[in-house]
C-alpha positions as CSV (number, residue, x, y, z in Angstrom):
1,X,124.8,33.7,28.3
2,X,122.8,35.9,25.9
3,X,122.5,39.4,26.9
4,X,118.6,40.2,27.2
5,X,118.6,44.1,28.4
6,X,117.1,46.6,26.1
7,X,119.3,48.7,24.6
8,X,117.2,52.0,24.8
9,X,115.1,52.8,28.3
10,X,112.2,53.3,26.1
11,X,110.9,53.5,22.6
12,X,111.0,57.0,20.3
13,X,107.6,58.6,21.2
14,X,106.0,59.1,17.6
15,X,102.7,60.1,19.0
16,X,103.7,63.6,20.5
17,X,107.5,62.9,19.9
18,X,109.8,65.1,18.4
19,X,113.3,65.4,17.1
20,X,115.7,67.1,19.1
21,X,119.7,67.9,18.6
22,X,120.5,64.7,20.1
23,X,119.2,62.7,17.3
24,X,122.4,63.7,15.2
25,X,124.7,64.2,18.0
26,X,126.2,60.7,17.2
27,X,125.3,59.2,20.5
28,X,122.5,57.0,22.4
29,X,119.7,58.9,21.0
30,X,121.0,58.9,17.1
31,X,122.1,55.4,17.6
32,X,118.1,54.8,18.9
33,X,116.7,56.8,15.6
34,X,118.8,54.7,13.2
35,X,117.8,51.6,14.7
36,X,113.7,51.8,15.1
37,X,113.1,54.4,12.6
38,X,115.4,53.6,9.7
39,X,116.8,50.4,10.4
40,X,112.9,48.4,11.4
41,X,111.5,49.9,8.2
42,X,114.8,49.3,5.5
43,X,115.9,46.1,7.0
44,X,117.6,43.9,4.6
45,X,120.6,41.3,4.9
46,X,122.5,44.5,3.6
47,X,121.4,47.1,5.8
48,X,121.3,44.8,9.1
49,X,124.6,45.2,8.9
50,X,125.2,48.2,10.8
51,X,128.2,49.3,8.5
52,X,128.9,52.9,7.1
53,X,128.8,51.2,3.1
54,X,127.2,48.5,1.6
55,X,129.7,45.9,0.2
56,X,128.3,43.6,-2.6
57,X,129.4,41.3,-6.3
58,X,128.4,43.7,-8.7
59,X,126.4,41.7,-10.8
60,X,127.1,41.6,-14.7
61,X,126.3,43.9,-17.4
62,X,127.5,48.3,-17.4
63,X,126.5,49.5,-14.0
64,X,124.7,53.0,-13.8
65,X,124.6,55.2,-10.8
66,X,123.0,58.2,-10.0
67,X,122.2,61.0,-7.3
68,X,119.5,62.9,-6.1
69,X,118.0,65.4,-3.8
70,X,114.3,66.3,-2.6
71,X,113.4,69.2,-1.1
72,X,109.6,68.9,-2.3
73,X,107.0,71.3,-0.6
74,X,104.4,70.5,1.3
75,X,105.9,67.1,2.2
76,X,102.8,65.6,1.8
77,X,100.4,66.4,-1.4
78,X,98.0,64.2,-3.4
79,X,99.1,60.8,-4.4
80,X,102.5,60.5,-2.5
81,X,105.0,62.6,-0.3
82,X,108.6,63.0,0.1
83,X,110.0,59.6,1.1
84,X,108.0,58.3,-2.5
85,X,109.2,60.7,-4.2
86,X,112.7,60.4,-3.2
87,X,112.6,56.4,-3.9
88,X,110.7,56.8,-7.1
89,X,112.9,60.1,-9.1
90,X,115.9,58.1,-8.1
91,X,114.4,54.4,-9.5
92,X,113.6,56.8,-12.5
93,X,117.2,58.2,-13.5
94,X,118.2,54.5,-13.3
95,X,115.5,53.7,-15.4
96,X,116.5,56.5,-18.3
97,X,119.9,54.7,-19.2
98,X,117.4,51.3,-19.9
99,X,118.9,49.7,-15.9
100,X,117.4,47.7,-13.3
101,X,117.6,49.2,-10.3
102,X,119.4,47.4,-7.7
103,X,120.3,49.2,-4.4
104,X,119.7,52.8,-2.8
105,X,120.9,54.6,-0.3
106,X,119.1,57.2,1.6
107,X,120.6,60.3,3.4
108,X,118.4,62.6,6.0
109,X,118.9,66.2,7.0
110,X,116.3,66.6,9.0
111,X,115.2,69.9,11.3
112,X,115.3,70.7,15.1
113,X,111.8,69.8,16.2
114,X,110.4,68.2,13.4
115,X,107.5,65.4,14.5
116,X,108.7,62.1,14.6
117,X,105.1,60.7,13.8
118,X,105.7,62.5,10.7
119,X,109.0,61.5,10.2
120,X,108.0,57.7,10.6
121,X,105.7,57.8,8.1
122,X,107.9,59.2,5.9
123,X,110.6,56.7,6.2
124,X,107.4,54.6,5.9
125,X,105.9,55.3,2.4
126,X,109.8,55.1,1.9
127,X,110.2,51.8,2.4
128,X,106.7,50.7,0.6
129,X,107.9,52.3,-2.6
130,X,111.2,50.9,-2.6
131,X,109.7,47.4,-1.8
132,X,107.6,48.2,-4.8
133,X,110.2,48.9,-6.8
134,X,112.0,45.7,-5.7
135,X,115.2,47.6,-4.6
136,X,117.1,48.1,-1.4
137,X,118.2,51.2,0.6
138,X,121.3,49.8,1.9
139,X,122.8,52.4,3.5
140,X,122.6,56.3,4.5
141,X,123.1,59.2,7.1
142,X,121.5,61.1,9.2
143,X,121.4,65.2,9.9
144,X,119.7,67.2,12.0
145,X,119.8,70.7,11.7
146,X,119.3,73.9,14.2
147,X,115.4,74.7,13.6
148,X,114.5,77.3,11.3
149,X,117.1,75.8,9.1
150,X,115.8,72.3,7.2
151,X,112.3,73.2,6.3
152,X,111.4,70.2,8.4
153,X,112.9,67.3,6.2
154,X,115.5,66.8,2.7
155,X,116.3,63.6,1.4
156,X,119.3,62.7,-0.6
157,X,119.3,59.2,-2.6
158,X,121.9,57.4,-4.7
159,X,120.8,54.7,-6.9
160,X,122.7,51.9,-8.3
161,X,121.3,49.3,-11.5
162,X,122.8,47.6,-14.2
163,X,122.0,48.0,-17.4
164,X,121.7,45.0,-20.0
165,X,123.7,44.3,-23.1
166,X,121.9,46.1,-26.6
167,X,121.2,49.1,-24.2
168,X,122.1,52.2,-24.7
169,X,119.7,55.0,-24.8
170,X,121.3,58.7,-24.4
171,X,120.4,62.2,-24.6
172,X,122.7,63.1,-28.0
173,X,121.3,59.9,-29.8
174,X,118.0,61.5,-31.5
175,X,118.3,61.5,-35.0
176,X,116.1,63.7,-37.6
177,X,113.1,61.5,-38.5
178,X,112.8,59.9,-35.1
179,X,109.5,59.9,-33.9
180,X,109.1,61.2,-30.5
181,X,106.9,59.6,-27.7
182,X,105.5,60.2,-24.3
183,X,104.2,57.7,-21.7
184,X,100.8,59.5,-21.0
185,X,98.7,62.9,-19.6
186,X,101.8,65.3,-18.5
187,X,101.3,68.0,-15.9
188,X,99.9,65.9,-12.9
189,X,102.9,66.0,-10.4
190,X,103.6,70.0,-10.5
191,X,99.5,70.8,-10.3
192,X,99.3,68.3,-7.1
193,X,101.7,69.8,-5.7
194,X,100.7,73.7,-6.4
195,X,97.3,72.8,-5.9
196,X,98.1,71.3,-2.2
197,X,100.5,74.5,-1.4
198,X,98.0,76.9,-2.4
199,X,95.3,75.2,-0.7
200,X,93.2,75.4,-4.0
201,X,90.1,72.6,-4.4
202,X,89.1,71.3,-8.0
203,X,85.8,69.4,-8.4
204,X,88.1,66.1,-8.9
205,X,91.3,65.5,-6.4
206,X,94.4,66.1,-8.8
207,X,97.2,63.8,-7.6
208,X,100.7,63.1,-8.3
209,X,102.0,60.6,-11.2
210,X,104.4,59.5,-9.0
211,X,105.8,56.1,-10.1
212,X,108.8,53.9,-10.3
213,X,109.0,53.5,-14.6
214,X,111.9,50.8,-14.5
215,X,109.0,48.0,-15.1
216,X,107.8,50.2,-18.5
217,X,111.1,50.7,-19.4
218,X,112.1,47.1,-19.2
219,X,108.9,46.6,-21.3
220,X,109.8,49.1,-24.2
221,X,113.5,47.9,-24.3
222,X,112.1,44.1,-24.3
223,X,110.1,45.3,-28.0
224,X,112.5,47.4,-28.7
225,X,115.9,47.5,-27.3
226,X,117.5,50.2,-29.5
227,X,115.5,53.0,-28.3
228,X,117.8,56.3,-28.9
229,X,117.1,58.6,-26.0
230,X,114.9,57.6,-22.5
231,X,114.5,60.7,-20.1
232,X,111.7,61.4,-17.6
233,X,110.2,65.3,-17.5
234,X,110.8,66.4,-14.3
235,X,111.4,70.1,-13.1
236,X,110.7,72.4,-16.1
237,X,108.3,69.3,-17.8
238,X,108.0,67.7,-21.1
239,X,109.2,71.4,-22.9
240,X,112.6,71.7,-20.9
241,X,113.2,68.3,-21.5
242,X,112.8,68.1,-25.4
243,X,114.8,71.2,-24.9
244,X,117.7,69.4,-23.5
245,X,117.5,66.5,-25.6
246,X,117.6,69.1,-28.4
247,X,120.6,70.8,-27.6
248,X,121.9,67.4,-26.7
249,X,121.5,65.8,-30.3
250,X,122.2,68.9,-32.3
251,X,118.4,68.5,-33.8
252,X,115.3,70.2,-34.1
253,X,111.7,68.8,-32.8
254,X,108.6,69.3,-33.9
255,X,105.9,68.5,-31.4
256,X,101.8,68.0,-32.5
257,X,99.5,70.1,-29.3
258,X,96.8,68.2,-30.6
259,X,98.6,64.5,-29.7
260,X,100.3,65.4,-26.4
261,X,97.8,64.3,-23.5
262,X,97.0,66.6,-21.1
263,X,94.0,65.8,-18.6
264,X,90.5,67.9,-18.5
265,X,91.1,69.3,-15.2
266,X,95.4,69.8,-15.4
267,X,94.8,71.9,-18.1
268,X,92.0,74.0,-16.3
269,X,93.6,74.4,-13.0
270,X,96.9,75.5,-15.1
271,X,94.4,78.3,-17.1
272,X,93.4,79.3,-13.3
273,X,97.3,79.5,-12.1
274,X,98.5,80.9,-15.4
275,X,101.0,77.8,-16.1
276,X,101.5,76.3,-18.9
277,X,101.3,72.4,-18.7
278,X,104.0,71.6,-21.0
279,X,106.2,73.4,-18.4
280,X,104.7,71.5,-15.2
281,X,106.8,69.0,-13.6
282,X,106.1,64.8,-13.9
283,X,107.3,62.1,-11.7
284,X,105.7,59.2,-13.0
285,X,106.4,59.7,-17.1
286,X,108.7,59.0,-19.8
287,X,109.6,60.6,-23.2
288,X,110.8,58.5,-25.2
289,X,113.1,58.5,-28.8
290,X,113.5,55.9,-31.5
291,X,113.7,55.2,-35.2
292,X,110.5,55.8,-36.9
293,X,110.1,52.0,-38.2
294,X,110.2,51.5,-34.4
295,X,107.1,53.7,-33.2
296,X,104.4,51.6,-34.1
297,X,106.0,48.7,-31.9
298,X,107.4,51.1,-28.9
299,X,104.1,52.5,-28.4
300,X,102.2,49.6,-28.5
301,X,104.5,47.9,-25.8
302,X,103.9,50.8,-23.6
303,X,100.1,50.8,-23.9
304,X,100.4,47.3,-22.8
305,X,101.9,48.6,-19.9
306,X,99.9,50.4,-16.7
307,X,101.9,53.2,-16.7
308,X,101.7,53.8,-20.1
309,X,98.4,53.0,-21.6
310,X,98.2,56.8,-22.5
311,X,101.0,56.8,-24.0
312,X,100.9,58.7,-27.3
313,X,103.4,59.6,-30.2
314,X,103.4,63.7,-30.1
315,X,106.5,64.7,-32.6
316,X,109.7,64.3,-34.7
317,X,112.4,65.2,-34.6
318,X,113.7,67.6,-37.6
319,X,116.9,68.6,-38.8
320,X,117.6,72.2,-37.0
321,X,120.6,73.7,-36.8
322,X,119.0,76.6,-34.0
323,X,117.7,73.1,-32.1
324,X,114.3,74.6,-31.7
325,X,111.5,72.0,-30.2
326,X,108.2,73.8,-32.4
327,X,104.5,72.8,-31.7
328,X,102.6,72.9,-34.3
329,X,99.5,74.3,-32.1
330,X,95.4,73.4,-32.8
331,X,94.9,76.2,-34.5
332,X,97.6,75.3,-37.5
333,X,100.3,77.4,-37.4
334,X,103.6,77.4,-35.2
335,X,105.3,78.3,-32.2
336,X,108.7,78.2,-30.6
337,X,108.6,75.7,-27.1
338,X,111.4,77.2,-25.5
339,X,113.8,76.6,-22.3
340,X,111.4,76.9,-19.0
341,X,112.4,80.7,-17.9
342,X,112.4,81.4,-14.3
343,X,110.7,79.6,-11.7
344,X,106.9,78.5,-12.4
345,X,107.1,76.2,-10.0
346,X,109.1,76.2,-6.7
347,X,110.5,73.1,-4.3
348,X,108.5,70.1,-6.9
349,X,111.0,68.1,-6.0
């Protein structure tokens, strides 16, 4: 006979309820949170087995794996929230290997007293982002920490993807003469976070660029399979990312300030806040480095995709034993674009 008894006495109170320590105790309250909050939103055949792991047959190709933790403050911001950010950020780390993302794990560390309605909003956003990216959240974990020790919610995600044959971008493959490209306007995400955090208002809303980039990358490698380097300029922005690549590859770079796309409102906000847009975080942009003969074809492929329509060639890789990144300014001079020193924008991802 079928057992029609409901496993829980009443549903989670998503209007007024809060996370308490029992939701992390391993008992009935935790089972209900996992079932009604995470299981319902992330439902897929692998997750539905309710095991502590996901078991699947690996597809053909080389596997790529990455992990990241998200501690952004505030949790909600124009253009996204910590849930969508946790999906996009990890999907993008896989995409920078040229990989097609397949599966994600999700670990939540939640502070006692966190509103269930806000958690439900984050989880729904995360589920929508995963569905939009075509990836499944197949296993996870939930922990609850005492009030005052968690700052709302932290999320860790691990991603698994597969890299097709002949695709091998890496930070150590930049060569003198290569072209440096960026997929669009830089600095949007960091300025969106800071303006929300500091309650700053501008004539137009500055929204995060948070987005999953693997579709753009697929179009790029379809046009130019041998892209030398792919990297998403998140913490530390474009400047720090290019310094990382220069160090890995043992080269220098010469950038053209006039070619680097920065929105007028982002430039104005950075001037007001005392920030340099080159060091401000992005969550939906990428840097690509390719052979000079491939640059025009790669740029065309990027501009043909919605997430790359504002792409630009912004500089050249040069021979430099010092591994300096230099910028040719709008005034015709040059300056060194060094590593980010200190903390320009805290808690942006």
